C-alpha positions as CSV (number, residue, x, y, z in Angstrom):
1,M,-34.7,8.6,19.5
2,T,-34.3,9.3,15.8
3,D,-36.1,7.5,13.0
4,H,-33.0,5.3,12.7
5,G,-33.2,4.0,16.3
6,F,-30.2,5.8,17.8
7,M,-30.0,8.7,20.2
8,A,-29.8,12.3,18.8
9,S,-26.8,12.7,21.1
10,D,-24.9,10.0,19.2
11,T,-21.1,10.4,19.1
12,H,-18.3,9.2,16.9
13,D,-16.9,7.4,20.0
14,A,-20.2,5.5,20.3
15,I,-20.2,4.6,16.6
16,L,-16.6,3.4,16.9
17,E,-17.5,1.1,19.8
18,G,-20.3,-0.3,17.8
19,I,-18.0,-1.1,14.9
20,Y,-15.5,-2.7,17.3
21,A,-18.1,-5.2,18.5
22,L,-19.0,-6.5,15.0
23,Y,-15.8,-8.5,14.3
24,P,-14.5,-10.8,15.5
25,T,-17.2,-12.6,17.5
26,S,-17.8,-16.2,18.4
27,R,-19.4,-16.8,15.0
28,R,-17.4,-17.9,12.0
29,Y,-17.6,-15.9,8.8
30,P,-16.4,-18.1,5.9
31,L,-15.0,-16.2,2.9
32,K,-16.1,-16.6,-0.7
33,E,-14.4,-19.4,-2.7
34,T,-12.6,-16.6,-4.6
35,H,-11.0,-15.4,-1.3
36,T,-10.3,-18.5,0.6
37,Q,-6.5,-18.4,-0.1
38,I,-6.2,-15.0,1.6
39,T,-8.4,-15.5,4.7
40,H,-5.5,-15.0,7.2
41,V,-4.4,-11.9,5.4
42,A,-7.9,-10.4,5.4
43,H,-8.3,-11.2,9.1
44,G,-4.9,-9.9,10.0
45,W,-5.2,-6.6,8.1
46,Y,-8.6,-5.9,9.5
47,M,-7.3,-6.6,13.1
48,R,-4.4,-4.2,12.4
49,V,-6.9,-1.5,11.5
50,K,-9.1,-2.2,14.5
51,R,-6.3,-2.4,17.0
52,S,-4.6,0.6,15.5
53,C,-7.8,2.6,15.9
54,R,-7.9,1.5,19.5
55,S,-4.3,2.6,19.9
56,V,-5.0,6.1,18.5
57,M,-7.8,6.5,21.0
58,V,-5.8,5.2,23.9
59,L,-2.9,7.5,23.0
60,R,-5.2,10.5,22.9
61,E,-6.7,9.6,26.3
62,A,-3.2,9.3,27.8
63,G,-2.1,12.7,26.4
64,Y,-0.1,11.3,23.5
65,A,-2.3,12.3,20.5
66,A,0.7,14.2,19.0
67,E,2.6,10.9,18.8
68,A,-0.2,9.0,17.2
69,W,0.3,10.2,13.6
70,P,2.2,7.1,12.5
71,V,-0.5,4.8,13.8
72,R,-3.2,6.9,12.0
73,R,-1.1,6.5,8.8
74,A,-1.1,2.7,9.3
75,V,-4.9,2.8,9.5
76,I,-5.1,4.4,6.1
77,E,-2.6,2.1,4.5
78,H,-4.2,-1.1,5.7
79,M,-7.8,0.1,5.0
80,L,-6.8,0.7,1.4
81,A,-5.0,-2.6,1.2
82,L,-8.2,-4.4,2.4
83,R,-10.2,-2.7,-0.4
84,W,-7.6,-4.1,-2.9
85,L,-7.8,-7.5,-1.3
86,A,-11.6,-7.5,-1.5
87,E,-11.4,-6.8,-5.2
88,K,-8.6,-9.2,-6.2
89,G,-9.3,-12.1,-3.8
90,N,-7.1,-15.1,-4.3
91,E,-5.3,-13.3,-7.1
92,A,-3.6,-11.1,-4.4
93,K,-2.0,-14.1,-2.7
94,D,1.1,-14.2,-4.9
95,V,1.6,-10.4,-4.7
96,V,1.6,-10.6,-0.9
97,V,4.0,-13.5,-0.9
98,R,6.4,-11.8,-3.4
99,T,6.3,-8.5,-1.6
100,H,7.1,-10.4,1.7
101,G,10.0,-12.1,-0.1
102,E,11.5,-8.9,-1.4
103,T,11.3,-7.1,2.0
104,A,12.8,-10.2,3.6
105,R,15.7,-10.1,1.1
106,R,16.5,-6.6,2.1
107,R,16.2,-7.3,5.8
108,Q,18.6,-10.3,5.5
109,R,21.1,-8.2,3.6
110,A,20.9,-5.5,6.3
111,A,21.3,-8.1,9.0
112,A,24.4,-9.5,7.3
113,D,25.9,-6.0,6.9
114,A,25.3,-5.5,10.6
115,E,27.0,-8.9,11.3
116,W,23.9,-10.2,13.1
117,S,23.7,-14.0,13.5
118,S,20.1,-13.8,12.4
119,A,21.2,-13.3,8.8
120,G,22.0,-17.0,8.7
121,W,18.6,-18.2,9.8
122,P,17.1,-20.9,7.5
123,I,13.8,-19.0,7.4
124,W,15.2,-16.5,4.9
125,G,15.8,-19.3,2.4
126,E,12.3,-20.6,2.9
127,V,10.8,-17.2,2.3
128,R,12.8,-16.8,-0.9
129,E,11.6,-20.2,-2.1
130,D,8.0,-19.2,-1.5
131,A,8.5,-15.9,-3.3
132,S,10.1,-17.6,-6.3
133,A,7.1,-19.9,-6.6
134,A,4.6,-17.0,-6.5
135,A,4.7,-16.1,-10.1
136,S,1.2,-14.7,-10.9
137,N,-0.2,-11.2,-11.1
138,I,3.2,-9.4,-11.3
139,A,1.4,-6.3,-12.6
140,E,-0.1,-5.9,-9.2
141,D,3.2,-5.7,-7.3
142,N,3.0,-2.0,-6.8
143,M,-0.2,-2.2,-4.8
144,L,1.6,-2.9,-1.6
145,T,4.4,-0.5,-2.2
146,N,2.8,2.5,-3.9
147,V,0.3,4.3,-1.6
148,Y,-0.6,6.8,-4.3
149,E,-1.7,4.1,-6.6
150,R,-3.7,2.4,-3.9
151,C,-5.4,5.7,-3.1
152,A,-6.2,6.4,-6.7
153,R,-7.7,2.9,-7.3
154,Y,-9.3,2.1,-4.0
155,G,-9.6,5.3,-2.0
156,V,-12.0,8.2,-1.9
157,P,-11.1,11.9,-2.4
158,G,-9.0,13.0,0.5
159,D,-7.4,9.7,1.3
160,Y,-4.1,10.6,-0.3
161,A,-4.1,14.1,1.2
162,S,-4.8,12.6,4.6
163,W,-2.0,10.1,4.2
164,L,0.5,12.8,3.2
165,I,-0.5,14.8,6.4
166,E,0.0,11.7,8.6
167,T,3.3,11.1,6.9
168,N,4.5,14.7,7.3
169,H,3.8,14.4,11.0
170,S,5.6,11.0,11.2
171,H,8.9,11.4,9.4
172,P,11.6,13.7,10.9
173,G,10.9,17.3,9.8
174,W,9.6,20.6,11.0
175,E,6.1,19.2,11.8
176,T,7.5,16.6,14.1
177,A,9.7,19.1,16.0
178,S,7.4,22.1,16.2
179,P,4.9,20.8,18.8
180,Y,7.8,20.8,21.4
181,L,8.8,24.4,20.8
182,E,7.2,27.7,21.9
183,R,8.4,30.3,19.5
184,S,7.5,33.5,21.3
185,P,9.2,33.6,23.7
186,T,11.5,30.7,22.7
187,K,11.0,27.8,25.0
188,L,11.7,24.1,24.6
189,L,8.8,21.9,25.8
190,T,8.6,18.4,27.1
191,Q,4.9,18.2,26.4
192,P,3.3,19.3,23.1
193,K,2.3,22.9,23.2
194,F,-1.2,22.0,22.1
195,D,-3.3,18.9,21.8
196,Q,-5.6,20.0,19.1
197,D,-8.7,18.0,18.4
198,L,-7.8,15.9,15.4
199,G,-11.2,14.3,15.3
200,D,-9.6,11.0,16.1
201,A,-12.9,9.2,16.9
202,E,-14.4,10.3,13.5
203,F,-11.2,9.5,11.7
204,C,-11.1,6.0,13.2
205,A,-14.8,5.3,12.8
206,R,-14.8,6.2,9.1
207,R,-11.7,4.1,8.3
208,L,-12.7,1.1,10.4
209,L,-16.2,1.1,8.9
210,R,-14.7,1.2,5.4
211,S,-12.4,-1.7,6.4
212,L,-15.4,-3.7,7.6
213,V,-17.2,-3.0,4.3
214,A,-14.2,-4.5,2.5
215,L,-14.2,-7.5,4.8
216,S,-17.9,-7.9,4.3
217,D,-17.4,-8.0,0.5
218,M,-15.2,-11.0,1.0
219,T,-17.6,-13.1,3.0
220,L,-19.8,-15.8,1.6
221,E,-22.9,-14.3,3.3
222,S,-22.2,-11.0,4.9
223,P,-23.6,-10.8,8.4
224,W,-23.1,-7.0,8.7
225,D,-25.1,-5.5,5.9
226,S,-27.8,-3.9,8.1
227,D,-25.3,-2.9,10.7
228,I,-23.1,-1.2,8.1
229,T,-26.1,0.7,6.7
230,D,-27.1,1.9,10.1
231,L,-23.6,2.9,11.0
232,M,-23.2,4.9,7.7
233,V,-26.5,6.7,8.4
234,R,-25.2,7.6,11.9
235,L,-21.9,8.9,10.6
236,T,-23.7,10.9,7.9
237,T,-26.1,12.4,10.5
238,L,-23.2,13.5,12.7
239,T,-21.4,15.0,9.7
240,D,-24.5,16.9,8.6
241,A,-25.4,18.1,12.1
């Protein structure tokens, strides 16, 4: 055992499992009065990070690590959004509602162009009404649409570079085609030619822990302070090893 109470053979996978167990549990964790209007958003975004991290690890275990890039990108985006939510609290509510309204407007228009019956659903009008009533904090509208700005304000060095790498391996381009091609001799592959170790467990552990810190900052009395400190020490120990 080390001075911090964990085994010297500690792994990123073990740390990740430890973070998974902290939220949610049977206990309730009320948010600060300044954050009570965005409780469902905070919970939902954290669960998206947590379940996305699980998805990345499941895909790797099943041999689909090369196809997990878009999920990794979603982890980064939602982690940063949680940090923004922790800082802005209830002030973020109208921004989220307005952004939802704008994306709904575009989706309804696309559905109408495709002559889908769903374009006539009453819910579109309800979403527009909600968005029209959400009139505060317009200056923050770019926080959910501009990843560079989120990285600059709420990220750490390397977040934007990581996001660009994940994006490059997600959108159609050379990087998404090359794993299925052997260049010398030329051969088309049905399985990626390599499954390099992307450090998925470390990637997920670090992003999920930062997401938990953001969630902790929103709670009335954080129940995870000591756990977060221990987990950070464990991650640092592995990095320095």
